[in-house]
C-alpha positions as CSV (number, residue, x, y, z in Angstrom):
1,X,-10.6,14.3,-19.2
2,X,-8.5,15.4,-16.3
3,X,-6.8,18.1,-18.4
4,X,-9.8,19.4,-20.3
5,X,-9.5,22.7,-18.4
6,X,-7.6,24.1,-15.4
7,X,-10.8,24.2,-13.4
8,X,-11.5,20.6,-14.0
9,X,-8.0,19.6,-13.2
10,X,-7.9,21.5,-9.9
11,X,-11.4,20.2,-9.0
12,X,-10.5,16.5,-9.7
13,X,-7.1,16.6,-8.0
14,X,-8.6,18.4,-5.0
15,X,-11.3,15.7,-4.8
16,X,-8.6,13.0,-5.0
17,X,-6.7,14.7,-2.2
18,X,-9.8,14.8,0.1
19,X,-10.7,11.2,-0.8
20,X,-7.2,10.0,-0.1
21,X,-7.2,11.6,3.4
22,X,-10.6,10.1,4.2
23,X,-9.5,6.6,3.1
24,X,-6.3,7.0,5.1
25,X,-8.3,7.8,8.2
26,X,-10.6,4.8,7.7
27,X,-7.8,2.4,6.7
28,X,-5.7,3.6,9.7
29,X,-8.5,2.5,12.1
30,X,-8.9,-0.8,10.1
31,X,-5.2,-1.6,10.2
32,X,-5.0,-0.9,13.9
33,X,-7.9,-3.2,14.6
34,X,-6.9,-6.0,12.2
35,X,-3.4,-6.2,13.7
36,X,-5.0,-6.7,17.1
37,X,-7.6,-9.2,16.0
38,X,-10.5,-6.8,16.6
39,X,-13.6,-6.5,14.5
40,X,-13.4,-3.9,11.7
41,X,-17.2,-3.9,11.3
42,X,-18.3,-3.2,14.9
43,X,-17.6,-0.5,17.4
44,X,-17.2,3.3,17.1
45,X,-13.9,5.0,16.8
46,X,-12.4,5.9,20.2
47,X,-9.4,7.4,21.8
48,X,-6.8,4.7,22.5
49,X,-5.9,6.3,25.8
50,X,-9.1,7.3,27.5
51,X,-11.5,5.2,25.4
52,X,-13.9,8.1,24.8
53,X,-16.0,7.7,21.6
54,X,-14.9,10.2,19.0
55,X,-17.5,12.6,17.5
56,X,-17.8,13.9,14.0
57,X,-15.6,16.9,14.7
58,X,-12.8,14.5,15.9
59,X,-12.8,12.5,12.7
60,X,-12.2,15.1,10.0
61,X,-9.0,13.9,8.3
62,X,-6.0,16.3,8.8
63,X,-8.2,19.2,10.0
64,X,-9.1,17.6,13.3
65,X,-5.5,16.8,14.1
66,X,-4.4,20.3,13.3
67,X,-7.4,22.0,15.1
68,X,-6.8,19.8,18.2
69,X,-3.0,20.5,18.1
70,X,-2.3,16.8,17.9
71,X,-4.1,16.0,21.2
72,X,-7.2,14.1,22.2
73,X,-10.1,16.6,22.8
74,X,-11.1,14.7,25.9
75,X,-8.0,13.5,27.8
76,X,-5.5,15.8,26.1
77,X,-3.2,12.9,25.5
78,X,-0.9,13.4,22.4
79,X,-2.0,11.7,19.2
80,X,0.9,10.1,17.3
81,X,2.0,12.3,14.4
82,X,2.1,9.2,12.3
83,X,-1.7,9.6,12.0
84,X,-1.4,13.0,10.3
85,X,1.5,11.8,8.1
86,X,-0.4,8.8,7.0
87,X,-3.4,10.9,5.9
88,X,-1.2,13.3,4.1
89,X,0.8,10.5,2.3
90,X,-2.3,8.7,1.1
91,X,-3.9,12.0,0.0
92,X,-0.8,12.8,-2.1
93,X,-0.7,9.3,-3.5
94,X,-4.3,9.6,-4.6
95,X,-3.4,12.9,-6.4
96,X,-0.4,11.3,-8.1
97,X,-2.3,8.2,-9.1
98,X,-5.1,10.3,-10.6
99,X,-2.5,12.3,-12.6
100,X,-0.9,9.0,-13.8
101,X,-4.1,7.3,-14.9
102,X,-6.4,10.2,-15.7
103,X,-10.2,9.8,-15.1
104,X,-10.7,6.2,-16.1
105,X,-12.0,2.8,-14.9
106,X,-8.3,1.8,-14.4
107,X,-7.8,4.7,-12.1
108,X,-10.4,3.1,-9.7
109,X,-8.5,-0.2,-9.8
110,X,-5.2,1.4,-9.1
111,X,-6.6,3.6,-6.3
112,X,-7.8,0.4,-4.7
113,X,-4.4,-1.1,-5.2
114,X,-2.8,1.9,-3.4
115,X,-5.3,1.4,-0.5
116,X,-4.4,-2.3,-0.2
117,X,-0.7,-1.4,-0.1
118,X,-1.4,1.3,2.5
119,X,-3.4,-1.1,4.7
120,X,-0.7,-3.9,4.4
121,X,2.0,-1.4,5.3
122,X,0.1,-0.5,8.5
123,X,-0.5,-4.1,9.6
124,X,3.1,-5.1,8.8
125,X,4.5,-2.1,10.8
126,X,2.1,-2.8,13.7
127,X,2.4,-6.5,14.2
128,X,4.7,-7.8,11.3
129,X,1.7,-9.5,9.6
130,X,0.3,-9.3,6.1
131,X,-3.3,-10.4,6.4
132,X,-4.4,-13.2,4.1
133,X,-7.8,-11.3,3.8
134,X,-6.0,-8.3,2.1
135,X,-4.2,-10.6,-0.3
136,X,-7.4,-12.5,-1.2
137,X,-9.5,-9.3,-1.7
138,X,-6.8,-7.8,-3.9
139,X,-6.7,-11.0,-6.1
140,X,-10.5,-11.2,-6.3
141,X,-10.8,-7.5,-7.3
142,X,-8.1,-7.9,-9.9
143,X,-10.0,-10.9,-11.5
144,X,-13.3,-9.0,-11.4
145,X,-11.7,-6.1,-13.2
146,X,-10.2,-8.5,-15.8
147,X,-13.5,-10.3,-16.5
148,X,-15.6,-7.0,-16.6
149,X,-13.3,-4.5,-18.3
150,X,-10.8,-6.6,-20.3
151,X,-11.3,-8.9,-23.2
152,X,-11.4,-12.5,-22.0
153,X,-9.0,-14.9,-23.7
154,X,-7.3,-17.9,-22.2
155,X,-3.9,-16.4,-23.2
156,X,-4.5,-13.1,-21.4
157,X,-6.0,-14.9,-18.4
158,X,-2.9,-17.1,-18.1
159,X,-0.8,-14.0,-18.7
160,X,-2.5,-12.3,-15.8
161,X,-1.7,-15.2,-13.5
162,X,1.8,-15.6,-15.0
163,X,2.5,-11.9,-14.1
164,X,2.0,-12.8,-10.5
165,X,3.9,-16.1,-10.6
166,X,6.8,-14.8,-12.7
167,X,8.6,-13.4,-9.6
168,X,6.7,-14.8,-6.7
169,X,7.3,-18.5,-7.7
170,X,11.1,-18.2,-8.1
171,X,11.2,-16.3,-4.8
172,X,9.3,-19.0,-3.1
173,X,11.7,-21.7,-4.4
174,X,14.7,-19.6,-3.4
175,X,13.3,-19.0,0.1
176,X,12.6,-22.6,0.7
177,X,16.1,-23.5,-0.3
178,X,17.6,-20.8,2.0
179,X,15.5,-21.9,4.9
180,X,16.6,-25.5,4.4
181,X,20.3,-24.3,4.5
182,X,20.0,-21.7,7.3
183,X,17.5,-23.7,9.4
184,X,15.5,-20.5,10.0
185,X,12.8,-18.4,8.3
186,X,14.4,-16.4,5.4
187,X,11.3,-14.4,4.3
188,X,7.7,-14.3,5.5
189,X,5.1,-16.0,3.4
190,X,3.0,-12.9,3.4
191,X,5.8,-11.0,1.5
192,X,5.8,-13.7,-1.3
193,X,2.0,-13.5,-1.5
194,X,2.2,-9.7,-1.8
195,X,4.7,-10.0,-4.7
196,X,2.2,-12.3,-6.5
197,X,-0.5,-9.6,-6.0
198,X,1.8,-6.7,-7.2
199,X,2.7,-8.8,-10.3
200,X,-1.0,-9.1,-11.2
201,X,-1.5,-5.3,-10.9
202,X,1.8,-4.1,-12.3
203,X,2.8,-6.8,-14.9
204,X,6.0,-8.8,-14.6
205,X,8.4,-6.2,-15.9
206,X,7.3,-3.4,-13.6
207,X,7.1,-6.0,-10.8
208,X,10.8,-6.8,-11.2
209,X,11.5,-3.1,-11.1
210,X,9.4,-2.9,-8.0
211,X,11.5,-5.6,-6.3
212,X,14.7,-3.7,-7.1
213,X,13.2,-0.5,-5.5
214,X,12.0,-2.5,-2.5
215,X,15.4,-4.1,-1.9
216,X,17.1,-0.6,-2.1
217,X,14.5,0.8,0.3
218,X,14.9,-2.2,2.6
219,X,18.6,-1.7,2.8
220,X,18.0,2.0,3.9
221,X,15.5,0.9,6.6
222,X,18.0,-1.8,7.8
223,X,20.8,0.9,8.0
224,X,18.5,3.2,9.9
225,X,17.6,0.5,12.3
226,X,21.3,-0.4,12.8
227,X,22.0,3.2,13.9
228,X,19.4,3.1,16.7
229,X,20.6,2.1,20.1
230,X,18.9,-0.7,22.0
231,X,17.6,-4.0,21.1
232,X,17.4,-4.9,17.5
233,X,13.9,-5.7,16.2
234,X,12.8,-7.5,13.0
235,X,12.4,-5.1,10.0
236,X,9.1,-5.9,8.1
237,X,9.7,-6.1,4.3
238,X,6.0,-5.4,3.4
239,X,6.4,-1.6,3.6
240,X,9.4,-1.7,1.3
241,X,7.4,-3.8,-1.2
242,X,4.5,-1.3,-0.9
243,X,6.7,1.7,-1.5
244,X,8.5,0.0,-4.4
245,X,5.1,-0.9,-5.9
246,X,3.9,2.7,-5.8
247,X,7.1,4.0,-7.4
248,X,6.9,1.3,-10.1
249,X,3.2,2.1,-10.7
250,X,3.8,5.8,-11.1
251,X,7.1,5.9,-13.1
252,X,8.0,2.3,-13.8
253,X,6.8,2.2,-17.4
254,X,8.9,5.3,-18.3
255,X,12.0,3.9,-16.6
256,X,11.6,0.6,-18.5
257,X,11.1,2.4,-21.8
258,X,14.2,4.5,-21.2
259,X,16.2,1.5,-20.2
260,X,15.2,-0.6,-23.3
261,X,15.9,2.4,-25.5
262,X,19.6,2.2,-24.5
263,X,19.9,-1.0,-26.5
264,X,18.1,0.1,-29.7
């Protein structure tokens, strides 16, 4: 349906871009509050510096930031450019995901998956936590999608759970062994839970590819951190898993098909 005509294509992708920016703005606020233990259901959006409640004109994704030249309209304090980058990134990801899955029910599921990954990335960057609530909601939504839109069979249901466990369970066992040997935490439990979730959404093959991408990205982040002067800080692995998941979701199937074709 997306490619029925150029007009429909442009309209749908433009709508996806706008929705992505809107969700990024909402999730950005949610991630900030969740990482600080604040309620995400109560309270108006406000400036973190002066505390002034933001009006409608201050909350238009991308446009408000550009129009205000990256500063609060009330106290003139500079707003982190990461807010603008986040809105642009999620907007682009919504466009790419729409192009990948066309206009379909599965598109809604995968856009939700992208939003969960974005929210987890924020909380892990802010406070090095992956909220259990995000993991639980992602699992529940995936099961709801399965029971409503996929044919129920015990084999496929077990396969869905197996996709999550195929990588997360060996990782859990390996981490427990490493922690026993090293006498310190080897990997956060949230990361292992996230790998279980990504397996349910991507399938075990694409999940393995995801982990490969995540490890490569993690090495890059570690190298960048090593180049910085000053005190070393822990590097959260959640963002690497999220980026790897998005890459695997968008092009993983093609990469796996190409790789397997080398042997036939």
